[in-house]
C-alpha positions as CSV (number, residue, x, y, z in Angstrom):
1,M,40.6,4.7,14.5
2,K,38.7,1.5,12.3
3,T,36.3,2.5,13.9
4,L,36.2,6.0,13.1
5,I,36.5,5.3,9.4
6,R,33.3,3.2,9.8
7,C,31.8,5.8,11.9
8,I,32.9,7.9,9.1
9,I,31.1,6.2,5.9
10,L,28.2,5.8,7.5
11,S,27.6,9.0,8.3
12,A,28.1,9.6,4.8
13,A,26.3,7.0,3.0
14,A,23.3,8.1,5.4
15,L,23.9,11.8,4.6
16,I,24.0,10.5,1.0
17,L,20.9,8.1,1.1
18,A,18.9,10.9,3.2
19,G,19.6,13.6,-0.4
20,C,18.2,10.4,-2.7
21,A,15.1,10.8,-0.6
22,G,14.6,13.7,-1.2
23,V,15.3,14.7,-4.2
24,T,12.2,11.9,-5.8
25,G,9.8,14.9,-4.2
26,K,7.5,11.9,-4.2
27,P,5.2,12.2,-0.7
28,L,4.6,9.0,1.5
29,L,1.3,7.1,-0.3
30,L,0.7,4.1,2.5
31,S,0.6,5.7,6.5
32,R,0.4,2.0,8.4
33,S,-1.8,2.3,11.4
34,L,-3.4,-0.6,13.6
35,E,-6.3,1.4,13.3
36,V,-7.0,0.4,9.7
37,N,-5.6,-2.8,11.2
38,D,-8.7,-3.9,13.4
39,I,-11.6,-1.7,11.2
40,I,-11.1,-5.0,8.6
41,E,-10.3,-7.1,11.5
42,S,-13.0,-6.2,13.5
43,A,-15.8,-6.3,10.3
44,T,-15.8,-2.7,9.9
45,I,-17.9,-1.8,6.9
46,L,-16.8,2.0,5.9
47,P,-19.4,3.7,4.9
48,G,-18.4,5.4,1.0
49,H,-15.8,3.5,1.1
50,R,-15.9,0.6,-2.6
51,Y,-13.7,-2.6,-1.6
52,Y,-11.7,-4.4,-4.0
53,Y,-9.6,-7.1,-3.5
54,A,-6.4,-8.4,-5.9
55,G,-5.5,-12.5,-5.5
56,P,-7.4,-15.2,-4.6
57,E,-11.0,-14.9,-3.6
58,A,-11.1,-17.7,-0.8
59,K,-7.1,-15.3,0.7
60,P,-6.7,-12.5,-0.9
61,D,-3.0,-10.5,-1.0
62,V,-4.5,-7.0,-0.5
63,I,-8.0,-5.6,0.4
64,I,-9.0,-3.0,0.5
65,A,-11.7,0.6,0.3
66,I,-11.8,3.6,-1.4
67,D,-13.4,6.7,-0.6
68,E,-16.3,6.9,-3.3
69,K,-14.8,10.9,-3.8
70,Y,-12.1,9.5,-5.4
71,T,-12.6,7.7,-8.5
72,F,-10.1,4.5,-8.8
73,R,-9.0,3.8,-12.0
74,Q,-9.3,-0.1,-12.0
75,S,-7.0,-2.9,-13.7
76,V,-7.5,-6.4,-13.9
77,H,-6.0,-7.2,-11.3
78,W,-8.2,-5.7,-8.4
79,H,-12.7,-7.1,-7.7
80,E,-15.0,-4.5,-7.1
81,V,-16.5,-6.6,-4.2
82,T,-20.0,-6.0,-2.4
83,P,-18.9,-5.5,1.4
84,T,-20.2,-7.5,4.2
85,E,-19.7,-8.6,7.8
86,E,-19.8,-12.5,6.8
87,L,-17.9,-12.2,3.4
88,L,-14.8,-9.9,5.9
89,R,-15.8,-12.3,8.9
90,S,-14.9,-15.9,6.8
91,W,-11.7,-13.3,5.5
92,N,-10.0,-12.9,8.8
93,R,-10.7,-16.5,9.5
94,I,-8.6,-17.9,6.8
95,I,-6.2,-14.9,7.5
96,D,-5.9,-15.1,11.3
97,N,-4.0,-12.3,11.1
98,R,-3.7,-12.3,16.0
99,Y,-1.8,-15.4,15.7
100,R,0.1,-15.2,12.8
101,I,4.2,-14.4,13.0
102,K,5.1,-14.6,9.9
103,F,4.2,-12.8,7.2
104,P,1.4,-10.7,8.8
105,Y,-1.4,-8.3,7.0
106,Y,-1.1,-4.6,8.0
107,G,-2.9,-2.0,7.6
108,A,-2.5,1.4,5.9
109,W,-4.3,4.6,5.3
110,I,-3.9,5.0,1.6
111,L,-2.7,8.6,0.8
112,T,-3.2,11.3,-1.1
113,P,-0.2,13.5,-1.9
114,D,-2.0,16.7,-0.4
115,G,-1.7,13.7,2.8
116,Q,-5.6,13.6,2.7
117,K,-6.9,10.0,3.6
118,A,-8.8,8.2,0.1
119,G,-8.9,4.5,1.3
120,I,-7.9,1.1,3.3
121,W,-5.1,-1.0,2.8
122,Y,-4.2,-3.8,3.7
123,S,-2.1,-6.6,2.9
124,Q,1.1,-8.5,3.7
125,H,3.0,-6.1,1.3
126,T,4.0,-3.0,2.9
127,N,4.2,-1.3,-0.5
128,T,3.0,-0.4,-3.6
129,V,3.3,2.2,-6.6
130,I,-0.5,5.1,-6.6
131,E,-0.9,7.6,-8.9
132,Y,-2.8,9.9,-9.5
133,P,-2.6,11.3,-12.6
134,S,-5.7,13.6,-12.3
135,P,-7.5,15.6,-9.7
136,G,-9.5,12.8,-7.5
137,E,-8.8,9.9,-9.9
138,I,-6.4,6.8,-8.4
139,V,-4.5,4.2,-9.7
140,I,-2.6,0.9,-7.2
141,Y,-1.2,-1.5,-8.4
142,R,-1.1,-4.8,-7.5
143,P,2.2,-5.1,-5.7
144,D,2.9,-8.0,-7.3
145,S,2.6,-6.0,-10.6
146,T,4.9,-3.2,-8.6
147,V,8.6,-4.1,-9.0
148,R,7.2,-4.7,-13.1
149,K,6.3,-0.9,-12.8
150,Q,9.4,0.1,-11.6
151,R,11.0,-1.5,-13.8
152,K,9.7,-0.2,-16.4
153,L,10.1,3.3,-15.6
154,L,13.7,2.5,-14.2
155,F,14.6,1.2,-17.9
156,E,12.3,4.0,-19.2
157,N,14.1,6.9,-17.9
158,R,17.3,5.3,-20.0
159,R,16.6,5.6,-22.3
160,R,16.0,9.6,-21.7
């Protein structure tokens, strides 16, 4: 009997969560991909992309490359860098991702709301806030500022 009640409760919870997920209407904007890991870890420079990092230059918290078709609205947290194989290899030596078990870096495609690839993301952080305020313009928040952004949005919604 207890098993039946647990199954019913878990099923109801799953349905509620699935329903809530559909309410926001926000698309997935980071799509994890081992291909992105391979791009960064092989020090491959994507043509037609601008590279940025957040965190210390010696060991970035996040590395992104944004397609030049998009205007990246940069904050003080992002630093543009001219990518070279030497720079990417130096970051890879420090990150040493192939052998990192604890806190590995993950690669992901940065997607537009309509599913187009706008760039790549490489970080220990698996999520962030990405906004497209106007067509062709992209804003990406640094992962540690994501919590503050979400809290701010939560408090703004409460005031309404």
